[in-house]
Legacy VTK file of the C-alpha trace (Angstrom):
# vtk DataFile Version 3.0
C-alpha trace
ASCII
DATASET POLYDATA
POINTS 242 float
95.111 139.559 68.604
96.660 142.829 67.144
95.346 143.371 63.568
97.791 143.356 60.660
99.121 146.473 59.017
96.206 146.642 56.786
93.617 145.397 59.237
93.272 141.783 58.081
93.214 138.679 60.186
96.217 136.492 60.023
94.520 133.815 57.817
92.834 136.437 55.420
93.825 137.165 51.837
94.146 140.702 50.638
91.176 141.853 48.357
91.596 139.780 45.208
90.264 140.912 41.895
90.819 139.219 38.468
89.590 141.187 35.497
89.640 139.035 32.318
90.027 140.131 28.724
91.773 143.413 29.660
93.717 143.532 26.404
92.145 143.686 22.901
94.851 141.930 21.015
96.287 139.183 23.267
94.724 135.661 22.848
94.209 135.676 26.623
94.703 138.339 29.190
93.692 139.628 32.633
94.612 142.161 35.266
95.120 140.421 38.652
95.133 142.453 41.875
96.222 141.163 45.355
95.585 144.305 47.353
97.815 147.002 46.021
99.813 144.503 43.886
98.670 144.653 40.224
99.990 142.576 37.454
98.922 142.486 33.814
99.023 139.032 32.348
98.917 138.366 28.578
99.094 134.976 26.846
100.275 134.894 23.193
100.046 131.929 20.872
102.582 131.158 18.171
102.442 128.144 15.779
106.000 127.208 16.402
108.057 124.960 18.734
111.142 125.888 20.587
114.230 124.280 18.989
114.683 121.632 21.660
111.275 120.156 20.785
111.836 119.964 17.015
110.714 116.601 15.574
108.200 116.060 18.389
104.502 116.614 18.698
104.864 118.549 21.940
104.033 122.209 22.487
105.461 124.526 25.085
104.329 126.969 27.648
106.796 129.652 28.923
106.660 132.976 30.778
108.264 136.285 30.997
108.171 138.663 33.959
109.023 142.315 34.312
108.390 145.214 36.557
107.609 148.691 35.293
110.017 151.402 36.497
107.523 153.023 38.886
105.911 149.834 40.241
107.758 150.510 43.434
108.307 153.583 45.654
111.342 154.713 43.675
112.128 154.304 39.978
113.765 151.090 39.025
115.953 151.101 35.842
114.434 149.058 32.975
116.267 145.755 32.599
116.395 146.309 28.843
118.796 149.174 29.535
121.110 146.702 31.395
121.219 144.398 28.472
119.703 141.315 30.075
117.186 140.328 32.692
118.536 140.231 36.430
118.853 137.072 38.468
115.563 137.807 40.422
113.610 138.259 37.201
115.020 135.016 35.663
114.148 133.131 38.800
110.552 134.474 38.877
109.831 133.912 35.205
111.142 130.296 35.407
108.870 129.703 38.410
105.862 131.050 36.601
106.644 128.856 33.476
107.164 125.707 35.622
103.934 126.367 37.492
101.796 126.737 34.281
103.408 123.813 32.553
102.548 121.630 35.533
98.884 121.633 34.633
99.206 121.497 30.824
99.339 118.390 28.691
102.037 119.650 26.207
101.529 116.817 23.798
97.728 117.702 23.498
98.648 121.340 23.020
100.364 120.513 19.720
103.226 121.991 17.987
102.825 125.608 19.302
104.295 127.862 21.966
102.341 129.949 24.447
104.216 132.694 26.087
102.601 134.287 29.222
103.883 137.819 29.830
103.541 139.101 33.335
104.132 142.776 33.804
104.058 144.246 37.289
102.150 147.606 37.243
102.428 148.067 40.956
104.327 146.017 43.495
103.313 145.572 47.162
104.546 142.099 47.798
103.517 138.735 46.205
104.211 139.747 42.614
105.288 136.192 41.629
102.299 134.661 43.303
99.804 137.116 41.708
101.586 136.470 38.375
101.030 132.705 38.581
97.457 133.064 39.677
96.609 135.532 36.800
98.806 133.803 34.442
96.742 130.713 34.656
93.543 132.721 33.769
95.274 134.355 30.675
96.573 130.842 29.587
93.095 129.253 29.925
91.538 132.054 27.918
94.101 131.649 25.152
93.753 127.907 24.947
89.955 128.258 24.694
90.475 130.005 21.401
92.563 127.249 19.803
90.592 125.246 17.174
90.857 121.491 17.772
92.560 121.751 21.234
90.242 120.169 23.920
89.735 121.859 27.277
91.236 118.762 28.874
94.669 120.048 27.760
94.621 121.862 31.161
94.284 119.252 33.814
93.489 121.566 36.746
93.886 125.124 37.829
97.111 126.356 39.475
97.582 129.265 41.832
100.067 130.583 44.414
100.220 132.555 47.571
102.778 133.753 50.107
102.735 132.963 53.805
105.089 133.921 56.604
105.720 134.184 60.367
105.619 137.729 61.635
106.291 138.261 65.443
105.601 134.460 65.922
102.252 134.634 64.161
101.648 132.623 60.759
100.128 135.013 58.254
98.580 134.602 54.794
99.411 136.719 51.669
102.008 139.075 52.869
102.220 142.718 51.642
105.599 144.256 51.175
105.968 145.719 54.632
105.123 142.255 56.246
107.307 140.388 53.791
110.300 142.663 54.557
110.122 141.852 58.270
108.943 138.273 58.198
110.973 135.777 60.330
109.956 132.980 57.873
108.737 133.570 54.336
107.193 130.969 51.964
105.827 131.061 48.512
103.562 127.997 47.803
102.191 126.936 44.370
99.427 124.266 44.253
97.246 122.788 41.610
93.448 121.964 41.809
94.379 118.387 42.117
95.667 119.151 45.681
99.194 118.730 44.616
102.087 121.102 45.202
104.220 122.427 42.289
106.679 124.210 44.400
107.272 125.324 48.115
109.962 128.074 48.542
110.743 128.539 52.141
113.355 130.701 53.933
114.074 131.485 57.560
115.439 135.010 57.955
116.599 134.324 61.534
115.840 131.397 63.678
115.311 128.196 61.704
111.616 126.983 61.482
110.411 123.687 62.779
108.648 120.855 60.879
105.446 121.859 62.819
105.785 125.405 61.884
106.391 124.533 58.175
103.230 122.269 58.191
101.162 125.174 59.663
102.379 127.515 56.917
101.671 125.069 54.143
98.132 124.327 55.505
97.510 128.169 55.736
98.754 128.571 52.128
96.543 125.682 50.904
93.535 127.323 52.470
94.336 130.610 50.721
94.916 129.000 47.375
91.547 127.196 47.446
90.031 130.606 47.711
92.165 131.862 44.824
90.752 128.968 42.708
87.327 130.440 43.339
88.465 133.871 42.061
89.933 132.381 38.969
86.740 130.425 38.264
84.655 133.581 38.561
86.964 135.420 36.265
86.610 132.719 33.636
82.863 132.735 33.968
82.834 136.536 33.520
85.031 136.189 30.363
82.538 133.846 28.822
79.612 136.322 29.259
78.540 138.237 26.073
79.643 141.823 26.137
LINES 1 243
242 0 1 2 3 4 5 6 7 8 9 10 11 12 13 14 15 16 17 18 19 20 21 22 23 24 25 26 27 28 29 30 31 32 33 34 35 36 37 38 39 40 41 42 43 44 45 46 47 48 49 50 51 52 53 54 55 56 57 58 59 60 61 62 63 64 65 66 67 68 69 70 71 72 73 74 75 76 77 78 79 80 81 82 83 84 85 86 87 88 89 90 91 92 93 94 95 96 97 98 99 100 101 102 103 104 105 106 107 108 109 110 111 112 113 114 115 116 117 118 119 120 121 122 123 124 125 126 127 128 129 130 131 132 133 134 135 136 137 138 139 140 141 142 143 144 145 146 147 148 149 150 151 152 153 154 155 156 157 158 159 160 161 162 163 164 165 166 167 168 169 170 171 172 173 174 175 176 177 178 179 180 181 182 183 184 185 186 187 188 189 190 191 192 193 194 195 196 197 198 199 200 201 202 203 204 205 206 207 208 209 210 211 212 213 214 215 216 217 218 219 220 221 222 223 224 225 226 227 228 229 230 231 232 233 234 235 236 237 238 239 240 241
């Protein structure tokens, strides 16, 4: 079989690296790298609830996402200059927030808000999946510092990966060049309880079959199980004395 653009096998992730505690001041942080895609994730804790949760005991987890101007091949205008985030940005940060909340017991979190900021330093495909995967590590590190909040507030890990069909071949963890030419493109978010948070799938040309969809989801699941291992390694490394 012809190797992929970067020499990987179809079912192989890009090199994954998660460096914890990358920031001095954030309650939880990491740098997550999926190949040439690099995202800085920082979790900030505030002792306040959003207005819609007032008079409840529930906390909240939310996310913000942005891309630096030279994260891509040409400069992208900062969204702050446009006055508001674009539609793609809003879609991605809502996805990240939903994915993280799926594994958090908000009642157990208490009357506080955790915001996970995901800033793309360099984009080569899969920025949203890298943000979810790294965002979980940053969130977990932040919660570990909260007095009186048990570790059980997080029920399971959560991670995400892209899959697609290129020239008829199902492939895992697409880089930008692959993603831009894929016949079918999926983003899959899954928890460590073997449950799916979200499956986003699109056919760019010919519609995909049920069998093809099942093959892609199985491929994504295998990749996400690997990502859980990378997350666990990062959390162990974060716990080591410096």
